C-alpha positions in Angstrom: 76.4 244.5 119.3 75.4 241.4 121.3 77.4 238.4 120.1 75.4 235.5 118.9 76.1 231.8 119.3 76.3 230.0 116.0 73.6 227.4 115.5 74.7 223.8 115.4 74.0 221.8 112.3 71.0 219.5 112.3 72.1 216.0 113.1 71.9 213.7 110.0 69.0 211.3 110.3 70.1 207.8 109.9 68.4 204.4 109.3 69.7 202.0 111.9 68.9 198.2 112.3 69.4 196.8 115.8 69.5 193.1 116.5 68.5 191.7 119.9 66.3 194.7 120.4 63.6 193.0 122.5 65.3 193.8 125.8 68.4 195.1 127.5 71.0 197.0 125.5 69.2 196.4 122.2 66.0 197.9 123.5 67.7 200.8 125.2 69.7 201.5 121.9 66.5 201.5 119.8 64.8 203.9 122.2 67.8 206.2 122.4 68.4 206.4 118.6 64.7 206.9 117.9 64.7 209.7 120.5 67.7 211.2 118.7 65.5 211.4 115.5 66.9 208.3 113.7 64.7 205.7 112.0 65.1 202.3 113.7 64.3 198.8 112.7 64.2 196.4 115.7 65.0 192.7 115.3 64.7 189.9 117.7 62.9 186.6 118.4 60.1 187.8 120.7 57.8 189.7 118.4 55.4 190.6 121.3 58.2 192.6 123.0 59.3 194.1 119.7 55.7 195.2 118.9 55.3 196.8 122.4 58.6 198.7 122.2 58.0 199.9 118.7 54.5 201.1 119.6 55.9 203.0 122.6 58.6 204.6 120.4 56.1 205.7 117.8 53.7 207.0 120.4 56.5 209.2 121.7 57.0 210.6 118.2 59.9 208.4 117.0 60.1 206.3 113.8 60.4 202.6 114.3 59.4 199.3 112.9 60.2 195.7 113.8 60.8 192.3 112.2 61.2 188.9 113.8 64.9 187.9 113.4 67.0 184.8 114.2 70.6 185.9 113.8 71.8 182.3 113.6 70.0 182.1 110.2 72.0 183.9 107.5 69.0 184.1 105.1 66.8 185.6 107.8 69.5 188.2 108.6 69.6 189.1 105.0 65.9 189.5 105.0 66.1 191.7 108.0 68.5 194.1 106.2 66.3 194.0 103.1 63.4 195.0 105.4 65.3 198.1 106.5 66.0 199.0 102.9 62.4 198.5 101.9 61.0 200.6 104.7 63.6 203.4 104.9 65.3 203.3 101.5 68.8 202.9 103.0 70.8 201.3 105.8 73.2 203.7 107.5 74.2 201.5 110.4 73.8 198.1 111.8 74.1 197.4 115.6 75.0 193.7 116.0 73.8 193.3 119.6 72.2 189.9 119.9 74.0 187.7 122.3 73.7 184.9 124.9 75.7 184.1 128.0 75.0 180.7 129.5 78.2 180.6 131.7 79.5 177.3 133.2 82.8 175.6 134.1 84.3 173.8 131.2 84.2 170.5 133.0 80.4 170.8 133.2 80.6 169.9 129.5 77.5 171.9 128.5 78.4 171.5 124.8 74.9 172.5 123.6 75.3 175.8 125.4 78.8 176.3 123.9 77.3 175.7 120.4 74.6 178.2 121.2 77.1 180.9 122.2 79.1 180.3 119.0 76.0 180.4 116.8 74.6 183.6 118.3 77.6 185.6 119.5 80.0 184.8 116.6 78.0 183.5 113.6 75.2 186.0 114.4 77.7 188.9 114.1 79.2 187.4 110.9 75.7 187.0 109.4 74.9 190.7 110.2 78.2 191.8 108.5 77.5 189.6 105.5 74.0 191.0 105.1 74.9 194.7 105.6 78.4 195.0 104.1 77.4 194.6 100.4 74.7 197.2 100.8 77.0 199.7 102.5 79.9 199.1 100.0 77.5 199.7 97.1 76.5 203.0 98.7 80.1 203.9 99.6 79.5 204.4 103.3 78.0 202.8 106.4 78.6 202.0 110.1 78.7 198.6 111.8 78.6 198.6 115.6 79.4 195.2 117.2 78.6 194.7 120.9 81.3 192.6 122.6 82.0 192.7 126.4 84.9 193.3 128.8 85.1 189.6 128.3 86.8 190.4 125.0 89.9 191.6 127.0 90.0 189.2 130.0 88.9 185.7 130.9 87.3 184.6 134.2 86.2 181.2 135.6 83.0 179.8 134.1 83.3 182.3 131.2 85.9 180.7 129.0 83.6 180.0 126.0 81.7 183.2 126.4 84.9 185.2 126.5 86.2 183.3 123.5 83.2 184.4 121.5 83.7 188.0 122.5 87.5 187.8 121.7 86.3 186.7 118.3 83.9 189.6 117.9 86.8 191.9 118.8 89.1 190.3 116.2 86.4 190.4 113.5 85.7 194.0 114.2 89.3 195.0 113.9 89.7 193.0 110.7 86.7 194.6 109.2 88.0 198.1 110.1 91.3 197.4 108.5 89.7 196.1 105.3 87.2 199.0 105.0 89.6 201.8 103.8 87.6 204.3 105.7 84.4 203.8 103.7 82.7 201.6 106.4 83.1 202.8 110.0 83.4 200.0 112.6 82.9 200.4 116.3 83.4 197.8 119.0 81.4 198.5 122.2 82.4 196.4 125.2 80.2 196.7 128.2 81.1 195.7 131.7 78.3 194.2 133.8 75.0 195.7 132.6 71.4 195.3 133.4 70.0 192.7 130.9 68.5 189.3 130.6 71.8 187.7 129.7 72.2 186.1 133.1 68.8 184.6 133.0 70.2 182.0 130.6 72.7 180.6 133.1 71.7 177.1 134.0 74.9 176.1 135.9 74.2 176.8 139.7 77.8 177.8 140.5 78.0 180.3 137.7 74.5 181.6 138.4 75.4 182.3 142.0 78.7 184.0 141.1 76.9 186.2 138.6 74.3 187.3 141.2 76.9 189.0 143.3 78.8 190.3 140.3 75.7 192.1 139.0 75.2 194.1 142.2 76.8 197.1 140.6 75.3 196.7 137.1 75.1 199.6 134.7 71.8 200.6 133.3 71.4 199.5 129.7 70.9 203.2 128.7 74.6 203.8 129.5 75.6 201.5 126.7 73.0 203.0 124.4 74.6 206.4 125.1 78.0 205.1 124.0 76.5 203.6 120.8 74.7 206.9 120.1 78.0 208.8 120.6 79.8 206.6 118.1 77.1 207.0 115.5 76.9 210.8 115.9 80.5 211.4 114.9 81.2 213.1 111.5 82.1 210.8 108.6 85.8 211.4 109.0 85.8 210.2 112.6 85.7 206.5 113.3 85.4 205.6 117.0 87.0 202.2 117.0 86.5 200.8 120.6 84.6 201.9 123.6 84.8 200.0 126.9 82.2 201.0 129.5 82.4 199.7 133.0 80.7 200.5 136.3 82.9 202.9 138.2 82.8 200.6 141.3 84.5 197.7 139.5 88.2 197.2 139.2 88.3 194.5 136.5 
């Protein structure tokens, strides 16, 4: 008798909301998860991009929708989660990806840029948690993926405030994990230098020049999307807490 290979179970289809989905890691994540068969809601400020990406996903056979989202607005973030519930009937996972990175030396005193990083990178994550957590707790399960950075583990010149926001995301993620009693899974994904538009927001000339050489070995955004997909694909009893993804050519 010829032995047969047991068939693998069909992956559970999930409804996933992704913030900052108009480019970079967010876009790559939405595309990857839709390709895996999940239902995706894309959120971001640039609706023209969201519409294009959503159309391309659906044309390829995926299930996706979009909604304009400003993560610095708590009410708008709640409405984003409500939109996922209305469209898909449930929210299995939230990917808190939206972020900004206007690097500069502290003595440049770019306080408006500091405020922007705090608003998007920290408050935006908290707004996402505040919107999704009650829904997931009521259902008894869910998964929150927060995107940090290798800057959550180390500090470099011109990046003090940015790293501070990512240290905060790391602390918030660990606190949420400890408070969740296994009902809500929490994953922190920390990319090293990755292809994205983050560096486009750097107005300080010194920081912009330093970032140009640093990005020479940047990872494709799809590599981070793969890590997120891996964490979401694990069975309910497995919680992937932290993933750090760096280009192989970097030492830091």
